[in-house]
N, C-alpha and C positions, 0 to 999 in steps of 0.2 A: 816668266813662262811656268814656272814650277812652283811659285807662291801661289798658294790659296789663301784667299781672303774669307772673311765671316759669310759673306755674302755669296760667294760661291759655292762654299760647302752648304749652306742652308739651300741653295738653288739645287744642288745636287741631291739634296735629302727629300726635298719637295718632288724632285722628278722620279726619286726610286719609290717614295710612299703611292704617287699615280699609277705608276707602271706596275708594281705586284700587289699594293693593296695593303692594308694594316695587319690583316691576317696572315699575309705570307711571310712577312719580314721576319718573325721570329724562327719560323720553319727554314728559311734561307740561311740564317745565322748559325741555327743548329746544325745543318749539313755542314756549312764550311768549317765550324768548330770541330766537327767529328772528322771531317778529311784533314784537317791539320793536326790531329790528334793520331791518326793513322799514319801519316807522312812522318811524323817525329818518331814514331814507335819503330816504323820500318828502317828509318836513317839511324837510329841507336842501334839496331841489331846487326846493320852492316858494318859498324865502326868495331864492334866488340866480337869477332869470330872466334876467339878464343874461350869463350863460356861453354860453347857446346864440345862436348867431350865423347869423342868416338872411340871405341875400344872394340877390340876384335873377339870375336867368341872363341876361346881355346877348346871347348869342349866340341864343337862342330868340326873345327880342324882337325882333331886327335881323332874322332869317328872316321872321318872320310879316308883317314891313311891306312 
């Protein structure tokens, strides 16, 4: 069930070309690539929270007292 042969892959590609047309496929792939890039960027920033340094402002704290 999970094994795709050459004929199945060719049939899927033909159906995709018929549905989207030859001009829309590069735009579709570009959109998918940009989405993957944004997803990787977002997942990398969540893994490394210690790169963001937050320091309190000492001047403002002293002026308020």
